[in-house]
Structure formats: C-alpha cells, structure tokens
N, C-alpha and C positions, 0 to 999 in steps of 0.2 A: 393083448398085453397080458403076460404071464407074471402076476405079482405073487410074492411069497413073503410071509412074515417070519422073521428070524429074531432070536433073542440075542441081545448084546451087540457089541461092536463087530464090524466086518472082518473076515479073514484076510481080505485083500487091503488091509489098512495102509500099506505103503503106497498104494496107487491113489490114495485120497488126497484132497487138498489139505493144507496145513490147518486152515480154520475148521474143517470138518474133523480132523484128527483131534484137535483141542476139545471139541465137544464130547467125543467118546472118552477121552482121557478124564475130563471132569466128571462125567457120569459114572465112570468106573471107579475113580478115586473116592467118590461119595458112596459107593456101594449100592447105587440105585439100580433097580430092575427096569429095563426098557426093552422095547421091541423095535425092529428096524424093517423097513420095506424099501428096497432099492428099486428105482424106476429110471435108469439112465436114458432110456429111449423116450421117456414121457416126462419132461419137466413140468412141475406143478406151477405153471404160470397163471392159470385162471382158476376160479372156484370150480368150474366144471371139471377141469383136470383133477383138482384136489378131491372132489367127490368120488371120482372113480378110484383114485389111489387110497383115499381114506376109508373106503368101504371095507377094505381088508383090515384096517387098523381097529375098527370098532371103537372109535374115540371121538370126542367133540371135534368137529371140523372147524378150525379157527380161520378167520380172516385177520391178518396181521397188518395193521396200517401204521406207517411211520409218518408222524405229523409234527408240525411246528407252528409257532405263532408267527404273526406277520413280520416281526423284527428278526426272526431266526435266532432268538435267544433262549427259547424254551422248546424242548423236543420231547415227544411222547411216542411210546410204542403201545398201540391199542390192540388188544386181543378181544375179538368179538365173534359170535357164531357166524359161520359162513353164509347162513341164509338171511341175515339181517341186512337191511339197507342202512348205510352210514349217513347220518345227518349231522353235519358239523355244528349247527346251532344248538342241537340237543346236548352234545358233549361240552361245548364251550360254556353253556349255561351252568352245567354241573361243576365245572372247574373254576368258574368265575373269572374267565379270561376272555380276551378278544377272540374273534373268529379264528379257528384253526384251519390249516390247509395241509396238503401233502408236502412233505419235505423233499428237497432235491436229492437225487441219488448220491451226490458227493458227501452230504451229511450222513447218509446211511453208511457209506463206506468209512468215513472218518470216525464215527462213534461206535458202530456195531460191526465193522468189517464184513458187511453184507451188501450184496447187490440187489437191485429190484427183482422181485419174484422169489427171493430167498429169505425175506424178513421173518424173524423168529425170535422168541424169547431167549434162545440160546445166544443170540448176538449180544445180550447184556453182559456176557462174560468178558467181552472186549471193551466195554465202557468203564474203564478204570476210574474216570473222573465223575461218574454218576451224572452225566449230562442228559441222560434220557430217563424219563419217568415212565414206569410201566402202569398202564391202565388196563383193567380187566373187567369186561362186562360180567355181571352177576350170573348170566346164563352159562358162561364158560365154567363157572365153579360148581355147576349142578352135576356134571358127569363124573364118573370114576377115573376116566383117562382123558388126556388131552394129546392131540397130535401136533407135531411141530417139525421143522426142518433143522438139521444140524449145520446151519449156516450155508446150505447149498440146496437147491430145489430138485436135485436128482435122487434124493433119499428123504423119507419121512420116518419120524419116530413116534412111538406110542409110549407115553410116560404117565405114571399114576399122578392124578391131580394133586394129591397131598404131598407127593415128593417134589413136584414141579414148583408149587407155591410155598413149600416149606424148605427142606434142606438145599435144594438147587438154587432157589432164589436167594437164600441166605449166603450161600457160597459165592454167588456173583455180587454180593454186597449191594443188593437192591431191595426195595420194598415195592409194594403195589398199592394202587388206589382202586377200589372196587367202584365201578360205575354202573348205572342202570340205563341201558339204551332200549327204548321202545321199538324204534325202527321197524318198518313194515317188512315182513318176510317176503322173499321172492315166491312167485307162484311156480310150482313144478308140475 
C-alpha cells in the first residue's frame, strides 16, 4: 500500500461523492489547514486498517461509534481512541441514561449521511436538526491532531484538534460532551 499525505482538497474533486465534496468545501470555507491521505484500495473498515492508514497521518486514531438508546430517540456519536475497548455501561453511567447500543445503519444515513465504516465527526454537518450528540473521550483531546474520514472511508484526513473542536464544530452547529472512558486497551 503506497500512502501519501497531501495538503488540502483533492485535485480530482469532480470524481468524488457529493458528501465528500461537502466536507472539503466546509473545511476550505473555514480556512482550516488539513491533510489528506487517499486509500481507495484499502477501505478503513477495521481498526487494523485504520492503524496502517493513520500511521502516515500522525494523529490520534479514533474509533467512531454511532449509538442510540433503547427507544431510538437519542443518538450519539462517540469518538474514542482506537485502542480502547468500548463498555456501554461505563458510558451510560456518565450520561445518566439507559443502556446504549449501536444504532442501525438507516439512522446513520438519515442523520449523518454516512454508511457503516465511514462514521466521522464530519457527518455532523449533515445533521441539521441536531439529532446527534457528540461525545468525545478526554484522551482524544490530548493530541495535537485528530484523524477522521470525509464521510467516506476511502480517504482519511488529519485536522488540528483545536480546529476540529473549535471552528469546525461551531460551523456544524453542534457541541460536544467530554467523557472519560477507562476501557481496557487492546494488547498489541
């Protein structure tokens, strides 16, 4: 796999999906600096794939989970380090809500215009009704850069943490709740 880190939006923008184009447009309109790594032959479907791809990004590797309550009335996008194990009881306790579970793909598409494997904070730009609450593990906030997808998992982006959780999040009209997940790390 020959990966290359490039600055800004792709030169072949016309061949990209509309939802991906919207991501670049938003980042460019905000004047944010970002880096891009295209990997069309290696979709980032698993954390193992992401680790290979994100090694070139030199950014916090995030696991992005789309969650909901049992009644499917509250939806959450959780960003946590990729090496942590998710424990729903731990998060539910911090939020003071009933046990959370993974939301069905149709809700992901309805609210974020994202399909499984492509979940990303940038999907919040498509959530005009603020149906999804962003949850960010405190360890994600430790690094200088965070990696994410532009709503498709054939490309990964590197964005400065302060830009992501500042101007970008504000432009998407969302806020975040910082959570502290202990979760055991995977053994490598």
